[in-house]
DOVEX-809646 format. One record per residue: residue in one letter; x, y, z of N, C-alpha, C, O in turn. Coordinates in steps of 0.02 Angstrom, whole numbers, padded with zeros to 5 digits, always signed. Layout:
AXYZXYZXYZXYZ
...
END
This chain:
L-00846-00710+00354-00871-00724+00287-00908-00791+00284-00956-00798+00247
R-00887-00840+00324-00920-00905+00322-00992-00900+00344-01033-00943+00325
E-01010-00849+00383-01078-00843+00407-01122-00800+00362-01181-00791+00375
A-01094-00772+00308-01131-00727+00266-01176-00763+00216-01159-00818+00193
D-01234-00732+00202-01277-00757+00149-01263-00722+00083-01271-00751+00029
V-01243-00658+00087-01227-00617+00029-01160-00582+00041-01148-00557+00095
V-01118-00580-00010-01054-00544-00005-01054-00490-00059-01060-00505-00118
L-01046-00427-00038-01037-00371-00084-00963-00359-00093-00926-00353-00044
A-00939-00354-00155-00868-00346-00167-00855-00302-00227-00894-00301-00274
E-00799-00266-00224-00776-00228-00282-00737-00272-00330-00750-00273-00390
D-00689-00309-00303-00648-00354-00344-00677-00424-00339-00657-00463-00295
T-00725-00440-00383-00760-00504-00377-00716-00563-00393-00725-00617-00366
R-00667-00554-00437-00623-00610-00455-00582-00631-00395-00577-00690-00379
H-00552-00582-00361-00513-00598-00301-00558-00626-00246-00540-00675-00213
T-00617-00596-00238-00662-00619-00185-00689-00688-00198-00696-00728-00152
R-00704-00704-00262-00728-00771-00278-00675-00823-00260-00692-00877-00234
T-00612-00808-00273-00558-00854-00254-00556-00863-00179-00546-00918-00154
L-00565-00807-00142-00565-00809-00069-00622-00852-00043-00612-00893+00002
L-00681-00844-00072-00739-00883-00050-00730-00957-00064-00746-00999-00023
E-00702-00972-00123-00691-01042-00140-00639-01074-00094-00646-01132-00074
R-00587-01035-00078-00534-01062-00035-00560-01079+00035-00537-01126+00067
H-00609-01039+00058-00636-01050+00126-00704-01085+00125-00738-01088+00175
S-00723-01112+00066-00785-01151+00059-00845-01111+00082-00888-01136+00118
V-00848-01048+00059-00904-01005+00075-00954-01007+00017-00935-00997-00040
S-01017-01021+00033-01068-01030-00019-01111-00967-00030-01161-00970-00066
A-01092-00911+00001-01133-00850-00004-01136-00826-00077-01091-00838-00117
R-01191-00790-00093-01199-00761-00159-01153-00700-00165-01152-00658-00119
L-01117-00694-00220-01070-00639-00231-01102-00586-00276-01125-00601-00330
V-01102-00524-00252-01132-00468-00289-01079-00414-00298-01047-00394-00250
S-01070-00389-00359-01021-00337-00374-01050-00268-00359-01108-00255-00372
Y-01008-00224-00331-01027-00154-00321-01042-00121-00388-01089-00081-00393
H-01003-00137-00438-01005-00100-00501-01049-00133-00554-01060-00105-00608
E-01075-00192-00538-01112-00230-00588-01183-00203-00598-01211-00208-00652
H-01212-00174-00545-01280-00150-00548-01282-00075-00532-01236-00048-00503
N-01337-00043-00552-01346+00026-00531-01372+00027-00460-01388-00025-00431
E-01376+00088-00431-01392+00092-00360-01461+00065-00343-01470+00032-00292
A-01510+00078-00386-01578+00053-00373-01578-00024-00371-01612-00054-00329
K-01541-00055-00417-01539-00128-00418-01501-00155-00358-01520-00207-00331
R-01448-00119-00336-01412-00141-00277-01457-00139-00216-01457-00184-00175
T-01496-00084-00211-01542-00078-00155-01593-00136-00155-01607-00166-00104
A-01621-00150-00215-01669-00203-00221-01638-00271-00205-01672-00316-00181
E-01573-00278-00218-01538-00341-00206-01524-00351-00132-01532-00407-00106
V-01502-00298-00098-01474-00306-00031-01525-00295+00025-01530-00335+00071
L-01563-00240+00021-01604-00221+00078-01657-00274+00096-01667-00287+00155
P-01691-00304+00047-01739-00356+00067-01706-00414+00104-01736-00444+00148
R-01644-00430+00085-01609-00483+00120-01595-00464+00193-01602-00505+00238
L-01575-00401+00204-01563-00378+00272-01628-00380+00312-01629-00401+00370
E-01682-00356+00281-01746-00356+00315-01770-00426+00331-01805-00437+00380
A-01749-00475+00290-01768-00545+00301-01723-00580+00351-01732-00639+00367
G-01674-00542+00377-01629-00571+00427-01568-00605+00399-01530-00636+00436
E-01557-00600+00333-01497-00629+00304-01436-00587+00320-01442-00527+00333
R-01379-00617+00318-01317-00583+00338-01277-00563+00276-01266-00602+00231
V-01256-00499+00276-01220-00471+00219-01149-00452+00241-01141-00419+00292
A-01099-00474+00203-01029-00455+00216-01006-00409+00161-01026-00416+00103
L-00963-00362+00178-00936-00314+00130-00861-00326+00123-00826-00334+00174
V-00837-00328+00062-00765-00338+00049-00740-00280+00009-00761-00269-00048
S-00694-00241+00039-00663-00184+00005-00596-00206-00024-00565-00252+00002
D-00574-00172-00077-00512-00192-00109-00451-00161-00075-00394-00176-00095
A-00461-00120-00023-00404-00088+00009-00425-00057+00074-00485-00047+00087
G-00376-00042+00117-00386+00005+00170-00401-00023+00238-00383-00079+00255
L-00435+00018+00278-00445+00008+00349-00463-00064+00366-00503-00095+00330
P-00435-00092+00420-00449-00161+00437-00523-00172+00450-00554-00132+00485
G-00551-00225+00422-00622-00237+00432-00640-00306+00408-00604-00355+00420
I-00695-00311+00373-00723-00375+00354-00683-00409+00299-00689-00469+00289
N-00641-00371+00263-00605-00403+00208-00553-00453+00231-00528-00492+00191
D-00536-00453+00294-00493-00505+00323-00537-00552+00363-00560-00534+00417
P-00550-00613+00338-00597-00657+00372-00576-00675+00443-00618-00695+00483
G-00512-00668+00458-00490-00682+00526-00503-00626+00574-00499-00635+00635
R-00519-00567+00547-00528-00509+00590-00598-00479+00583-00613-00429+00616
G-00639-00507+00541-00703-00476+00525-00746-00463+00585-00778-00410+00589
S-00749-00509+00633-00792-00499+00690-00765-00448+00738-00803-00418+00776
A-00699-00438+00737-00670-00391+00784-00659-00322+00753-00656-00272+00788
G-00652-00320+00686-00637-00257+00654-00693-00207+00663-00752-00224+00658
G-00675-00144+00678-00726-00094+00690-00729-00043+00635-00766+00006+00641
S-00693-00052+00580-00692-00002+00528-00688-00035+00459-00667-00092+00452
L-00709+00004+00409-00712-00022+00341-00701+00036+00293-00727+00091+00304
L-00663+00023+00240-00654+00073+00187-00688+00048+00124-00677-00008+00102
V-00730+00091+00094-00763+00076+00031-00740+00127-00020-00745+00187-00008
T-00715+00104-00077-00691+00149-00129-00732+00141-00192-00762+00088-00204
G-00732+00192-00234-00768+00189-00297-00791+00257-00320-00791+00305-00281
E-00809+00262-00383-00832+00325-00411-00900+00345-00382-00934+00303-00352
S-00919+00407-00391-00985+00431-00369-01039+00389-00403-01035+00374-00462
G-01090+00371-00363-01145+00333-00390-01136+00258-00390-01178+00222-00417
T-01081+00233-00360-01070+00161-00359-01096+00128-00296-01085+00068-00286
G-01131+00165-00254-01165+00135-00197-01125+00131-00133-01135+00085-00093
K-01080+00179-00121-01039+00176-00061-01081+00185+00003-01069+00151+00053
E-01130+00231+00000-01172+00240+00060-01216+00178+00071-01230+00160+00128
L-01239+00147+00018-01277+00086+00024-01234+00032+00059-01259-00004+00102
A-01171+00028+00040-01126-00021+00072-01118-00005+00146-01117-00051+00188
A-01113+00059+00163-01107+00079+00234-01170+00059+00272-01166+00034+00328
R-01229+00071+00242-01292+00053+00275-01298-00022+00283-01322-00046+00334
A-01277-00060+00232-01280-00132+00237-01234-00158+00292-01252-00203+00330
F-01174-00129+00297-01127-00147+00350-01158-00133+00418-01154-00174+00464
H-01187-00073+00426-01217-00054+00490-01274-00102+00508-01278-00126+00564
D-01318-00115+00461-01375-00159+00474-01354-00230+00489-01381-00264+00533
A-01304-00254+00452-01282-00323+00459-01247-00336+00525-01247-00392+00550
T-01217-00284+00555-01182-00293+00619-01230-00290+00677-01210-00304+00734
G-01293-00273+00665-01343-00273+00719-01332-00219+00770-01351-00227+00829
R-01302-00163+00750-01290-00109+00798-01356-00078+00820-01400-00066+00780
C-01362-00064+00886-01424-00035+00911-01424+00041+00904-01477+00072+00907
G-01365+00072+00895-01361+00144+00888-01374+00165+00816-01387+00124+00773
P-01371+00231+00803-01387+00257+00737-01330+00250+00687-01272+00239+00706
L-01347+00257+00624-01298+00267+00571-01296+00343+00558-01346+00372+00536
V-01239+00374+00571-01231+00446+00561-01187+00457+00499-01129+00439+00499
A-01216+00486+00447-01180+00498+00384-01152+00568+00382-01187+00617+00396
V-01088+00574+00366-01053+00638+00365-01020+00647+00297-00980+00605+00276
N-01036+00701+00263-01003+00718+00200-00943+00762+00216-00950+00823+00225
C-00885+00732+00219-00824+00769+00238-00808+00825+00189-00779+00875+00208
A-00826+00816+00126-00812+00866+00075-00852+00930+00086-00834+00983+00061
A-00908+00924+00123-00952+00982+00133-00937+01019+00198-00968+01070+00212
I-00890+00993+00238-00874+01026+00302-00830+01087+00288-00778+01080+00256
P-00850+01147+00310-00810+01207+00297-00740+01202+00328-00731+01171+00380
A-00693+01231+00295-00624+01231+00319-00620+01261+00389-00650+01313+00403
G-00583+01228+00433-00572+01254+00500-00622+01231+00553-00611+01244+00612
V-00675+01197+00533-00724+01176+00583-00731+01099+00587-00772+01074+00626
A-00693+01063+00547-00700+00991+00546-00686+00960+00614-00720+00913+00635
E-00636+00986+00650-00618+00956+00715-00676+00960+00764-00694+00911+00796
R-00707+01019+00770-00761+01025+00819-00825+00990+00797-00863+00966+00839
L-00837+00985+00731-00896+00950+00708-00889+00874+00717-00937+00840+00735
L-00829+00848+00705-00818+00776+00711-00811+00754+00784-00839+00703+00803
F-00773+00792+00824-00754+00769+00890-00791+00803+00947-00788+00780+01004
G-00827+00857+00932-00866+00891+00983-00827+00947+01017-00767+00955+01007
T-00863+00985+01058-00832+01041+01094-00859+01043+01166-00911+01014+01181
R-00823+01078+01208-00845+01092+01276-00855+01167+01284-00822+01207+01252
R-00900+01184+01327-00916+01254+01339-00852+01294+01354-00811+01274+01395
G-00845+01350+01320-00787+01393+01330-00727+01375+01288-00675+01407+01295
A-00732+01324+01246-00675+01302+01206-00653+01356+01157-00594+01359+01139
Y-00699+01398+01135-00684+01452+01089-00738+01505+01097-00790+01492+01127
S-00727+01563+01070-00776+01617+01075-00841+01596+01043-00843+01577+00984
G-00895+01599+01082-00960+01579+01056-00980+01509+01075-01037+01488+01062
A-00935+01471+01106-00952+01403+01128-00985+01408+01197-00952+01401+01248
D-01050+01419+01197-01087+01430+01259-01112+01366+01291-01131+01366+01350
N-01111+01311+01254-01135+01247+01280-01091+01190+01255-01057+01196+01204
D-01094+01135+01291-01061+01074+01266-01098+01051+01204-01159+01058+01199
A-01061+01023+01157-01092+00996+01096-01057+00932+01076-00995+00931+01069
D-01096+00879+01066-01067+00817+01041-01049+00825+00967-01083+00860+00930
G-00996+00791+00947-00978+00789+00877-01013+00730+00843-01050+00693+00874
Y-01000+00723+00778-01030+00669+00741-01012+00600+00769-01053+00555+00770
L-00950+00593+00791-00928+00528+00817-00967+00509+00880-00990+00453+00886
A-00973+00556+00926-01010+00542+00988-01084+00531+00973-01117+00492+01008
S-01110+00565+00923-01181+00556+00905-01194+00486+00878-01251+00462+00881
A-01142+00453+00854-01149+00385+00827-01131+00332+00879-01125+00273+00862
D-01123+00351+00942-01104+00303+00995-01155+00246+00997-01215+00258+01000
G-01130+00185+00997-01173+00127+00995-01192+00106+00925-01226+00056+00915
G-01172+00145+00875-01190+00132+00806-01131+00138+00760-01077+00112+00774
T-01142+00171+00703-01092+00176+00650-01089+00247+00624-01141+00278+00614
V-01029+00272+00612-01021+00336+00578-00994+00323+00508-00946+00286+00499
F-01026+00354+00459-01005+00347+00389-00972+00411+00368-01004+00463+00362
L-00906+00409+00356-00867+00467+00336-00857+00465+00261-00809+00435+00236
D-00903+00498+00225-00898+00499+00152-00846+00550+00131-00842+00604+00160
E-00806+00532+00082-00751+00575+00057-00701+00591+00113-00685+00649+00125
I-00678+00539+00146-00630+00547+00200-00565+00579+00177-00530+00611+00216
G-00549+00572+00113-00488+00601+00086-00487+00677+00086-00435+00708+00075
E-00545+00708+00099-00549+00781+00101-00527+00810+00168-00516+00870+00174
L-00520+00768+00219-00500+00793+00285-00426+00812+00285-00385+00778+00254
D-00409+00865+00321-00339+00885+00323-00299+00839+00368-00328+00800+00407
L-00233+00843+00364-00190+00795+00398-00197+00799+00474-00193+00748+00508
G-00209+00858+00501-00218+00864+00574-00280+00828+00598-00278+00795+00650
V-00334+00834+00562-00396+00800+00580-00387+00725+00570-00413+00685+00610
Q-00351+00704+00518-00338+00633+00507-00301+00603+00567-00315+00547+00588
A-00253+00641+00595-00214+00617+00652-00259+00605+00712-00252+00556+00748
K-00306+00651+00723-00351+00643+00780-00400+00586+00769-00419+00551+00816
L-00422+00576+00707-00465+00521+00691-00429+00454+00702-00459+00407+00727
L-00366+00451+00683-00326+00390+00695-00324+00374+00769-00329+00316+00788
R-00317+00425+00810-00316+00415+00883-00382+00384+00907-00382+00341+00951
V-00437+00407+00880-00502+00380+00898-00506+00306+00879-00530+00265+00918
L-00483+00289+00818-00485+00220+00795-00442+00175+00839-00460+00117+00851
E-00385+00201+00861-00338+00160+00900-00361+00150+00972-00353+00096+01001
T-00391+00203+01002-00407+00201+01073-00481+00192+01088-00499+00176+01145
R-00524+00203+01037-00596+00204+01048-00615+00257+01099-00661+00247+01139
E-00580+00312+01098-00594+00369+01141-00592+00433+01099-00553+00438+01051
V-00633+00481+01117-00633+00545+01082-00622+00600+01133-00650+00599+01188
L-00581+00649+01115-00567+00706+01158-00597+00768+01125-00568+00795+01078
P-00655+00791+01150-00685+00851+01121-00641+00913+01129-00599+00915+01174
L-00649+00960+01086-00611+01022+01089-00627+01057+01155-00685+01071+01170
G-00575+01072+01194-00584+01105+01259-00592+01057+01317-00595+01080+01374
A-00596+00992+01305-00603+00943+01359-00535+00923+01386-00484+00929+01352
V-00534+00899+01448-00471+00876+01478-00470+00800+01486-00417+00771+01497
R-00528+00769+01480-00531+00696+01485-00567+00668+01423-00617+00695+01402
P-00541+00614+01395-00574+00584+01337-00637+00547+01356-00647+00529+01414
R-00679+00536+01308-00741+00498+01317-00737+00433+01278-00717+00433+01220
H-00754+00378+01311-00753+00313+01277-00810+00310+01226-00866+00333+01240
L-00796+00280+01168-00846+00273+01116-00851+00200+01095-00801+00165+01087
D-00912+00178+01085-00925+00113+01054-00954+00128+00985-01015+00130+00976
V-00910+00140+00937-00932+00161+00871-00891+00125+00817-00831+00116+00825
R-00924+00105+00764-00889+00079+00706-00886+00132+00652-00932+00173+00645
V-00831+00132+00615-00819+00184+00566-00817+00153+00496-00779+00106+00483
V-00859+00179+00452-00855+00162+00381-00833+00225+00344-00865+00277+00349
A-00779+00220+00308-00753+00277+00269-00760+00262+00195-00756+00204+00174
A-00771+00314+00156-00778+00305+00084-00741+00361+00048-00733+00416+00074
T-00719+00346-00012-00685+00397-00053-00686+00376-00126-00687+00317-00142
L-00684+00425-00169-00674+00411-00240-00601+00423-00260-00581+00411-00317
R-00561+00448-00212-00491+00459-00225-00451+00394-00222-00472+00346-00190
D-00394+00394-00255-00346+00339-00249-00304+00353-00188-00256+00393-00191
L-00320+00322-00132-00285+00339-00070-00212+00317-00070-00172+00347-00035
R-00195+00266-00109-00124+00248-00115-00085+00307-00144-00031+00324-00121
A-00114+00339-00196-00081+00397-00226-00081+00456-00178-00032+00494-00176
E-00134+00463-00139-00137+00518-00090-00085+00509-00036-00055+00557-00013
V-00074+00447-00014-00022+00433+00035+00047+00449+00006+00088+00480+00039
A+00059+00429-00057+00123+00442-00089+00135+00517-00096+00193+00540-00092
A+00082+00555-00106+00087+00628-00114+00086+00664-00046+00087+00725-00043
K+00082+00624+00008+00082+00651+00077+00021+00695+00091+00024+00742+00130
R-00035+00678+00058-00098+00712+00072-00144+00670+00115-00197+00693+00138
F-00125+00606+00126-00163+00563+00169-00115+00522+00212-00064+00497+00187
R-00131+00514+00275-00085+00482+00322-00080+00407+00306-00130+00372+00299
Q-00019+00383+00302-00007+00312+00288-00033+00269+00345-00061+00215+00333
D-00024+00291+00407-00045+00251+00464-00121+00247+00469-00148+00198+00495
L-00156+00297+00446-00229+00295+00444-00253+00249+00388-00302+00213+00396
Y-00220+00251+00331-00239+00209+00275-00230+00135+00292-00273+00094+00274
H-00176+00118+00326-00162+00048+00341-00187+00028+00411-00179-00029+00431
END
């Protein structure tokens, strides 16, 4: 945070206190204060000009919101209602980290039931009927860059468990493979759901949330 020129935050009151405590002079911008067009006009020119943007989420996956771990954290959770700029935040995070790989955006809510595992993690030839060739999943396609998992709360618990394994080991095991593949990928997840409530209802894994 000390190196940031602009800080995007959901809870600006908490974040302003954090910035003051650490003597950070960056400009503070609220996710909810502007519409998406204004947020784009606010942030993207700064990124193009080489300024550094930090993102502060009010909850979830370890990332930039802990100033002691921001440089090492490989994941970020962005929460908010539809239209509050979650994908913009993901793009700003990707651009600000200087990743040379792509930003791969995935709408988890649009993935048909039963195919999320092979779309996210990939497949190997012969893994199932009709799998005639190896296929990279979304995570492998983002190697060297960032994968944006929009509406992560829509993934079923089994897929969440495998995603947690990727976050912990930085390796992905495609369906039908016997050896994992190392990945250099950062993960930005977004949701409009209250994940604390989802964890309490046992619809979202507590270990993935924390």
